[in-house]
PLY file of the C-alpha trace (Angstrom):
ply
format ascii 1.0
element vertex 355
property float x
property float y
property float z
element edge 354
property int vertex1
property int vertex2
end_header
-5.03 31.38 -9.70
-7.36 33.28 -11.85
-5.80 35.29 -14.57
-2.35 33.81 -14.24
-0.55 32.00 -17.08
2.48 29.78 -16.43
5.72 30.72 -18.09
6.45 29.15 -21.49
9.39 29.04 -23.81
10.31 27.81 -27.25
12.07 24.44 -27.50
14.88 23.89 -30.09
12.29 22.52 -32.42
10.07 25.58 -32.14
7.33 23.98 -30.03
6.13 25.80 -26.91
6.94 24.15 -23.66
5.98 25.02 -20.11
8.95 25.77 -17.83
9.25 23.33 -14.99
10.12 24.39 -11.43
12.63 22.38 -9.55
13.53 22.48 -5.79
17.16 21.77 -5.06
18.81 21.42 -1.74
22.53 22.48 -0.80
23.08 19.42 1.41
21.32 18.44 4.69
23.36 21.13 6.58
23.78 23.67 3.78
27.33 22.12 3.04
27.59 23.66 -0.35
25.58 26.94 0.11
28.66 28.78 -1.13
28.68 26.84 -4.39
25.02 27.74 -4.87
25.24 31.45 -3.92
28.81 32.49 -4.63
29.63 30.30 -7.56
26.09 30.15 -9.03
26.13 26.40 -9.34
23.54 23.79 -8.35
25.52 21.04 -6.85
24.09 17.58 -5.78
25.87 14.82 -3.84
25.21 11.42 -5.64
28.75 10.02 -5.11
27.39 6.55 -6.00
28.16 7.68 -9.65
31.73 8.67 -9.33
32.27 10.44 -12.80
30.44 12.10 -15.53
26.83 10.93 -15.24
26.03 12.20 -18.76
28.29 9.45 -20.18
25.65 6.83 -18.96
22.98 5.61 -21.29
20.02 8.11 -21.02
17.67 5.79 -19.24
16.53 5.37 -15.62
17.53 1.68 -15.82
21.11 2.48 -16.60
21.29 4.96 -13.71
19.91 2.44 -11.41
22.53 -0.19 -12.59
25.29 2.36 -12.04
24.04 3.06 -8.38
23.81 -0.73 -7.83
27.42 -1.41 -9.02
28.80 1.24 -6.71
27.76 -0.61 -3.60
27.59 2.65 -1.75
23.78 2.92 -1.55
22.48 3.01 2.11
19.95 0.20 1.14
18.73 -1.39 -2.04
15.32 0.07 -1.72
16.80 3.58 -2.02
18.59 2.94 -5.34
15.60 3.73 -7.60
14.83 7.04 -5.68
18.51 8.23 -5.64
19.10 7.19 -9.27
15.92 8.78 -10.36
16.98 12.16 -8.89
20.34 12.22 -10.56
18.72 11.15 -13.93
16.29 14.02 -13.63
19.10 16.40 -12.86
21.16 15.22 -15.84
18.26 14.73 -18.44
15.06 16.24 -17.48
16.18 19.55 -16.06
16.42 21.92 -19.02
18.16 25.23 -19.61
15.43 27.84 -18.89
13.73 25.87 -16.16
13.13 27.70 -12.81
14.87 26.63 -9.53
13.87 27.20 -5.95
16.63 26.83 -3.34
15.18 26.77 0.30
18.01 28.56 2.00
18.14 27.53 5.81
20.81 30.11 6.76
18.53 33.01 6.30
15.09 31.56 5.97
14.76 32.74 2.38
13.74 31.05 -0.81
16.00 31.81 -3.71
14.50 31.85 -7.15
16.67 31.17 -10.19
16.95 30.06 -13.77
19.07 27.08 -15.09
21.41 28.53 -17.62
23.83 25.60 -18.24
23.94 21.91 -19.09
24.90 19.18 -16.64
28.68 19.11 -15.92
30.88 16.98 -13.61
33.13 19.35 -11.73
34.94 18.50 -8.52
36.30 21.99 -7.74
35.42 23.26 -4.33
33.69 19.93 -3.31
34.52 16.54 -4.69
31.45 15.08 -3.10
29.02 17.51 -4.81
30.44 17.14 -8.36
27.22 16.77 -10.29
26.48 20.37 -11.15
24.53 22.92 -13.34
24.92 26.67 -13.75
22.17 28.76 -12.36
21.33 32.55 -12.54
19.72 33.81 -9.38
16.82 36.18 -10.08
15.07 36.89 -6.84
14.78 36.05 -3.15
11.95 36.18 -0.68
11.39 35.38 2.94
9.58 32.19 3.61
6.96 34.19 5.37
5.72 35.43 2.06
4.26 32.07 1.17
1.30 30.13 2.17
1.81 27.19 4.63
0.83 24.77 1.87
3.49 26.06 -0.49
6.16 25.77 2.18
5.08 22.26 3.07
5.50 21.21 -0.57
9.23 22.19 -0.13
9.48 19.95 2.97
10.32 16.86 0.86
13.35 14.95 2.03
14.64 14.52 -1.60
17.67 16.51 -2.79
15.97 17.34 -6.07
12.26 17.23 -6.93
9.60 19.08 -9.15
7.37 21.69 -7.60
3.82 21.07 -8.94
1.07 21.63 -6.43
1.93 25.22 -5.66
3.83 26.13 -8.81
1.32 28.91 -9.63
1.92 30.60 -6.26
5.78 30.49 -6.71
5.50 31.86 -10.16
3.23 34.65 -9.12
5.18 35.67 -6.05
8.48 35.74 -7.87
7.31 37.12 -11.07
9.07 40.43 -11.81
12.49 39.32 -10.14
14.56 41.70 -8.03
15.16 41.64 -4.34
11.97 43.14 -2.98
10.45 43.25 0.57
8.47 40.08 1.49
4.74 40.30 2.12
3.74 38.44 5.24
0.66 36.20 4.90
-1.27 36.47 8.13
-2.04 32.96 9.59
-5.64 33.76 9.92
-5.94 34.29 6.10
-3.88 31.32 5.07
-6.48 28.74 3.82
-3.73 26.11 3.31
-2.88 25.71 7.01
-5.60 23.26 7.70
-4.48 21.13 4.79
-0.97 21.15 6.01
-1.80 19.89 9.46
-4.00 17.21 7.89
-1.19 16.20 5.62
1.43 16.04 8.42
-0.96 13.88 10.41
-1.65 11.63 7.48
2.13 11.36 6.67
2.83 10.31 10.16
0.17 7.64 10.17
1.37 6.30 6.88
4.88 6.07 8.24
3.79 4.18 11.24
1.45 1.80 9.25
4.23 1.01 6.82
6.61 0.28 9.69
4.09 -2.13 11.27
3.53 -3.96 8.06
7.27 -4.34 7.19
8.98 -4.71 10.41
6.40 -6.27 12.70
5.39 -9.77 11.73
3.92 -12.50 13.93
5.52 -12.66 17.32
7.08 -9.05 16.72
3.57 -7.57 16.37
2.36 -9.37 19.51
5.27 -7.77 21.46
4.38 -4.30 20.02
0.73 -4.71 21.05
1.75 -5.81 24.61
3.91 -2.77 24.76
1.07 -0.55 23.58
-1.17 -1.74 26.44
1.63 -1.27 28.93
1.86 2.33 27.64
-1.91 2.54 28.22
-1.43 1.67 31.82
-2.01 -2.11 31.78
0.22 -4.98 32.87
0.48 -6.92 29.63
2.50 -9.91 28.36
2.53 -12.18 25.30
1.43 -15.76 25.78
3.66 -17.47 23.20
5.78 -19.00 26.00
2.65 -20.66 27.61
1.23 -21.71 24.26
-2.22 -20.00 24.99
-3.71 -21.12 21.64
-5.73 -18.25 20.05
-4.82 -15.59 22.74
-1.70 -13.70 22.01
-1.63 -11.04 24.74
-3.11 -10.83 28.10
-3.61 -7.54 29.93
-4.88 -6.57 33.35
-4.85 -3.69 35.77
-3.94 -5.44 39.13
-0.59 -6.88 39.99
-1.70 -10.48 40.28
-3.83 -10.66 37.27
-6.90 -11.93 39.04
-9.33 -9.09 39.14
-11.68 -8.67 36.23
-11.82 -7.79 33.64
-8.99 -9.51 32.11
-8.26 -8.43 28.58
-7.61 -11.29 26.13
-6.19 -10.13 22.87
-5.67 -11.73 19.52
-3.35 -10.11 16.99
-3.40 -10.59 13.25
-1.10 -9.09 10.72
-3.11 -9.37 7.43
-4.10 -6.98 4.66
-7.51 -8.66 3.99
-10.60 -8.06 6.12
-11.19 -10.50 8.94
-14.46 -12.42 8.63
-17.15 -13.11 11.08
-16.02 -16.80 11.43
-12.68 -15.93 12.74
-14.19 -13.34 15.15
-16.71 -15.87 16.46
-13.94 -18.54 16.96
-12.01 -16.06 19.00
-14.91 -14.93 21.04
-15.75 -18.57 21.93
-12.54 -18.42 24.10
-13.57 -15.40 25.97
-15.12 -15.96 29.50
-18.13 -13.83 30.49
-16.19 -11.76 33.02
-13.23 -11.19 30.56
-12.99 -8.81 27.52
-11.91 -10.04 24.10
-9.99 -7.58 21.87
-9.30 -8.55 18.24
-6.67 -6.47 16.63
-5.80 -6.59 12.89
-3.55 -4.48 10.62
-6.26 -4.74 8.12
-10.13 -4.40 8.62
-13.25 -6.45 9.22
-16.15 -7.58 7.08
-19.51 -6.02 7.76
-20.71 -9.38 9.29
-17.78 -9.47 11.77
-18.63 -5.88 12.78
-22.36 -6.68 13.22
-21.44 -9.68 15.38
-19.16 -7.60 17.60
-21.93 -5.14 18.21
-24.04 -7.78 19.82
-21.27 -8.45 22.41
-20.64 -6.16 25.25
-17.31 -7.63 26.03
-15.84 -7.81 22.55
-13.90 -5.08 20.89
-12.53 -5.02 17.22
-9.58 -2.77 16.44
-8.64 -2.18 12.80
-5.32 -1.07 11.33
-6.17 2.64 11.45
-7.25 2.54 15.03
-4.00 0.69 15.98
-1.84 3.30 14.30
-3.78 6.06 16.19
-3.24 4.37 19.43
0.43 3.91 18.73
0.80 7.65 17.94
-1.14 8.67 20.96
0.94 6.58 23.51
4.24 6.66 21.65
6.20 8.40 24.37
5.47 5.63 26.83
6.69 2.89 24.61
9.94 1.02 25.51
13.17 2.18 23.87
13.32 -0.84 21.55
10.00 -0.08 19.86
10.73 3.62 19.69
13.92 2.92 17.86
12.02 0.68 15.45
9.35 3.31 14.81
11.31 6.52 15.02
9.10 9.59 15.52
9.88 13.01 16.83
7.43 15.46 18.53
7.15 18.69 16.54
4.94 21.71 16.76
2.30 22.25 14.09
-0.29 24.96 13.58
-3.18 24.71 15.98
-6.07 24.70 13.55
-9.49 22.98 13.78
-9.67 20.09 11.31
-12.89 19.57 9.43
-13.59 15.83 9.32
-16.69 16.31 7.20
0 1
1 2
2 3
3 4
4 5
5 6
6 7
7 8
8 9
9 10
10 11
11 12
12 13
13 14
14 15
15 16
16 17
17 18
18 19
19 20
20 21
21 22
22 23
23 24
24 25
25 26
26 27
27 28
28 29
29 30
30 31
31 32
32 33
33 34
34 35
35 36
36 37
37 38
38 39
39 40
40 41
41 42
42 43
43 44
44 45
45 46
46 47
47 48
48 49
49 50
50 51
51 52
52 53
53 54
54 55
55 56
56 57
57 58
58 59
59 60
60 61
61 62
62 63
63 64
64 65
65 66
66 67
67 68
68 69
69 70
70 71
71 72
72 73
73 74
74 75
75 76
76 77
77 78
78 79
79 80
80 81
81 82
82 83
83 84
84 85
85 86
86 87
87 88
88 89
89 90
90 91
91 92
92 93
93 94
94 95
95 96
96 97
97 98
98 99
99 100
100 101
101 102
102 103
103 104
104 105
105 106
106 107
107 108
108 109
109 110
110 111
111 112
112 113
113 114
114 115
115 116
116 117
117 118
118 119
119 120
120 121
121 122
122 123
123 124
124 125
125 126
126 127
127 128
128 129
129 130
130 131
131 132
132 133
133 134
134 135
135 136
136 137
137 138
138 139
139 140
140 141
141 142
142 143
143 144
144 145
145 146
146 147
147 148
148 149
149 150
150 151
151 152
152 153
153 154
154 155
155 156
156 157
157 158
158 159
159 160
160 161
161 162
162 163
163 164
164 165
165 166
166 167
167 168
168 169
169 170
170 171
171 172
172 173
173 174
174 175
175 176
176 177
177 178
178 179
179 180
180 181
181 182
182 183
183 184
184 185
185 186
186 187
187 188
188 189
189 190
190 191
191 192
192 193
193 194
194 195
195 196
196 197
197 198
198 199
199 200
200 201
201 202
202 203
203 204
204 205
205 206
206 207
207 208
208 209
209 210
210 211
211 212
212 213
213 214
214 215
215 216
216 217
217 218
218 219
219 220
220 221
221 222
222 223
223 224
224 225
225 226
226 227
227 228
228 229
229 230
230 231
231 232
232 233
233 234
234 235
235 236
236 237
237 238
238 239
239 240
240 241
241 242
242 243
243 244
244 245
245 246
246 247
247 248
248 249
249 250
250 251
251 252
252 253
253 254
254 255
255 256
256 257
257 258
258 259
259 260
260 261
261 262
262 263
263 264
264 265
265 266
266 267
267 268
268 269
269 270
270 271
271 272
272 273
273 274
274 275
275 276
276 277
277 278
278 279
279 280
280 281
281 282
282 283
283 284
284 285
285 286
286 287
287 288
288 289
289 290
290 291
291 292
292 293
293 294
294 295
295 296
296 297
297 298
298 299
299 300
300 301
301 302
302 303
303 304
304 305
305 306
306 307
307 308
308 309
309 310
310 311
311 312
312 313
313 314
314 315
315 316
316 317
317 318
318 319
319 320
320 321
321 322
322 323
323 324
324 325
325 326
326 327
327 328
328 329
329 330
330 331
331 332
332 333
333 334
334 335
335 336
336 337
337 338
338 339
339 340
340 341
341 342
342 343
343 344
344 345
345 346
346 347
347 348
348 349
349 350
350 351
351 352
352 353
353 354
C-alpha cells in the first residue's frame, strides 16, 4: 500500500529488523480461548513434545526427531509440518512480533504483541502447555478486512506467518484501541475474485493429489467407472474379463448393445502420453464405438493432433479428469467419497476472468 511502512524494531545487536506477524489458533474449537484472552497467553497443543521444547537442540531436525520418538503423530508425513510449527513458536517468534488471533466466538480478529519468551506451563491446560505471553492491543470485526486477507487466515495450521496481506493488517490495526470496524462493501473488494479462484484451485489440487497417491492401477479404473456412472452411464471395469487395452466399458442402455459403446483406457502417469500409445488404443475401437483415453498427466502435441482427426476418439487429461470428478462428486458412491473427502461450501458469486 502506497505511503505505508512496515513496523521495525531494534534487535539486541542494534540492527533494525522488521516485525513479523504470526497467526495463532486457540484450538480447533476455541478450547483455550480463556488462556488467550483472560490469561494473555498464546498456548499451542503439540503434546508430541511432552516437556520444555526449549531444552531441545535449536534445529528443525531435532524437533522432527522428538516428534518421531513420541509415536503420537497422526501419520509420519505430518511430523515435519507439526515439528516445524513448534520450532517456529519456540525459536523464530520473537518478543515484539505481532500476533493475530482469529476469534471464532465473536468473529473478531485480536491484534497483539508478543511480550514474553517461550515457556512450558501446564496450568489451566496440560495439553496446551507450550506458551508465550501476549499483550492484546486491539480488536476488529472480520468485516473490516478484505476477503483476501481473511482467506490468508484460513490456513489449517495452528501457527503460521502472515505475509501476503501483512500490510493490510498493519494499516487496519495501526493506532490500537478498540474502535468501531469499517465494513468493506463486497462490490469494492477487489480480492474477492482472487479468493474464489484460490478456493477452486485448492480444491482441484486436493483432488489431484488424492488421485495420484491413493488411486493406482485398478483403483483408478474403478474410480473412472464410478465417474461415468455418476454421469449417467452404466459402466464397469473389464479387468475380470481381461479385455486387453480396454479398462472400462460404458453405455446408456441396460443390455449394452446400443451404440455408441464407450471404450475407455486409463493411465496413471505423470509424463505426457505420446501419439504411438494413442494410435495403438484407437486401433481397438470399432467404427460405431467411441474411444476415450484418460490420463492423470497430459498428451504430446502429436497425440492431440491425431485425436483431432478422429470423430470417435476423445482424450481427457488430468486437469479435465479432476474437473469432472468435482462436477459429479455428489453422485459418486460412498466408498470413493470417503477416499476423496469434499464438502460443499458457499463462496462469493463473482465472475472469474480466465484471460
